[in-house]
C-alpha positions in Angstrom: -16.9 161.9 -128.3 -13.5 160.4 -128.6 -14.9 158.6 -125.6 -18.2 157.8 -127.0 -16.2 156.1 -129.9 -14.0 154.1 -128.1 -16.9 152.8 -125.8 -19.1 151.7 -128.8 -16.1 149.9 -130.4 -15.4 147.9 -126.9 -19.3 147.0 -126.8 -19.4 146.0 -130.0 -16.1 144.0 -129.7 -17.9 142.2 -126.8 -21.0 141.7 -129.0 -23.5 144.4 -127.0 -25.0 147.5 -128.4 -25.4 150.7 -126.4 -28.8 150.4 -125.5 -28.8 147.1 -124.2 -28.4 146.4 -120.7 -25.8 147.7 -118.4 -23.1 149.3 -120.2 -20.0 147.5 -119.7 -17.7 150.5 -119.3 -20.1 151.8 -116.4 -17.7 153.5 -114.0 -20.2 154.6 -111.4 -21.1 150.9 -110.5 -20.0 149.9 -107.3 -17.9 146.7 -107.2 -20.4 144.1 -106.2 -19.2 141.0 -103.7 -17.9 138.3 -106.1 -19.7 136.1 -103.8 -22.9 137.8 -104.3 -23.2 136.7 -107.8 -24.9 133.7 -109.1 -23.3 131.3 -111.4 -26.3 132.5 -114.1 -25.4 136.0 -113.7 -21.9 135.3 -114.4 -22.0 132.6 -117.0 -24.7 135.4 -118.7 -22.2 137.9 -118.5 -18.8 135.3 -120.0 -21.1 134.6 -122.7 -22.0 138.4 -123.4 -18.3 139.4 -122.9 -17.4 136.4 -125.8 -14.9 134.6 -122.8 -13.3 138.0 -122.1 -12.2 138.4 -118.5 -11.6 141.7 -118.3 -14.6 142.8 -119.9 -17.0 140.5 -118.0 -15.6 141.1 -114.8 -16.1 145.2 -115.7 -20.1 144.3 -116.9 -20.7 142.2 -113.4 -19.0 145.3 -111.2 -15.8 142.9 -109.8 -12.4 142.4 -110.4 -10.8 140.7 -113.1 -8.8 138.6 -110.6 -11.9 138.0 -108.7 -13.8 136.9 -111.5 -11.1 134.8 -112.9 -10.3 133.1 -108.9 -14.7 132.4 -108.9 -14.1 130.7 -112.7 -11.0 128.6 -111.8 -12.8 127.2 -108.6 -16.2 126.5 -110.0 -15.9 123.4 -113.1 -19.6 125.0 -114.3 -18.2 128.4 -114.8 -14.6 127.1 -116.0 -16.3 125.0 -119.0 -18.3 127.8 -120.2 -15.3 129.9 -120.1 -13.2 127.6 -121.6 -15.8 126.8 -124.3 -16.1 130.9 -124.7 -12.4 131.1 -125.7 -12.9 128.3 -127.6 -15.1 129.5 -130.0 -13.3 132.9 -130.3 -10.0 130.9 -131.2 -11.8 128.9 -133.9 -13.4 132.2 -135.1 -9.6 133.7 -135.4 -8.3 130.7 -136.9 -11.0 130.5 -139.5 -10.3 134.0 -140.2 -6.7 133.2 -140.6 -7.5 130.4 -143.0 -9.3 132.6 -145.6 -6.4 135.0 -145.3 -4.4 132.3 -146.0 -7.1 131.1 -148.9 -6.5 134.7 -150.1 -2.5 134.5 -150.6 -1.8 137.2 -148.2 1.9 136.0 -147.1 1.7 137.7 -143.6 -1.1 134.4 -142.9 1.0 131.7 -145.0 3.8 132.6 -142.5 2.1 132.8 -139.6 0.6 129.3 -140.0 3.6 127.5 -141.2 5.4 128.8 -138.3 2.9 127.6 -135.9 0.9 124.8 -137.5 4.1 123.5 -139.7 6.0 123.6 -137.3 6.2 119.4 -137.3 7.4 119.8 -141.1 10.5 122.3 -140.4 9.0 125.4 -140.5 10.3 127.1 -137.8 12.4 130.3 -137.0 14.7 127.9 -134.3 15.5 123.9 -133.6 14.3 123.3 -130.3 15.8 120.0 -128.9 14.2 118.4 -125.7 15.7 115.4 -123.7 13.4 113.4 -121.9 16.4 111.3 -120.4 16.5 111.5 -116.1 20.1 111.6 -115.1 20.8 111.3 -111.1 24.4 112.2 -110.1 25.3 110.4 -106.6 28.8 111.9 -104.9 29.9 109.5 -102.4 32.5 110.6 -99.9 34.6 108.2 -97.9 36.7 109.0 -94.8 40.1 107.9 -95.0 43.0 107.5 -92.7 45.6 110.1 -93.7 48.4 107.5 -95.1 45.4 106.0 -97.7 44.9 107.4 -101.0 42.2 109.3 -101.4 39.7 107.6 -103.6 36.6 109.4 -104.6 33.5 107.2 -106.0 31.2 109.2 -108.6 28.4 107.1 -110.2 26.0 108.2 -113.1 23.2 106.2 -113.8 20.7 107.1 -117.1 17.0 106.0 -117.1 17.0 105.6 -120.7 12.8 105.2 -121.6 13.8 104.6 -125.6 13.6 108.2 -126.7 15.7 109.3 -129.5 14.9 112.3 -130.8 14.8 112.9 -134.4 16.3 115.6 -136.4 15.6 116.9 -139.7 18.0 115.9 -142.7 19.1 119.3 -143.0 20.2 119.5 -139.7 23.8 120.3 -139.2 25.7 121.3 -135.5 28.7 122.0 -136.8 30.3 119.1 -135.8 31.3 117.1 -138.9 32.8 120.2 -140.8 34.9 121.4 -138.0 32.2 124.2 -136.2 31.7 127.2 -138.6 
């Protein structure tokens, strides 16, 4: 009974009814060769399972890795898969925005930490440098009686990028480092 409930939940998640066509959880179905499947069959399964690779692979009777490889190497399939994943992401964002509108504290915090990062709502600061530094060490062979001389040359290709830090940023350098 519990297995039937779980099966029903997964089918509902994938947008499939119990009596509709093949069950995505039919483990007795033999593994089909991914090359024998047409793009139309794969597209129908991707849409039916709403872009979820594991469910679509099980529905088609192939492994997830075989399905992912086929999708990655076919522009039409890749486009459909990205479209389905994008639709699901839009639905999730819509639900998140509804939760924010309802004053749900968890949703407000999540939105500020992700979409509000550029306004300073972050748990930690990340600073990235785009300058490239090239270190060149030159070794010169000299006789034993002359003074050794080592030349170290450091060049920087500054492309005009200077990271913009928030006004409240303090690395402790000015106060002696707390």
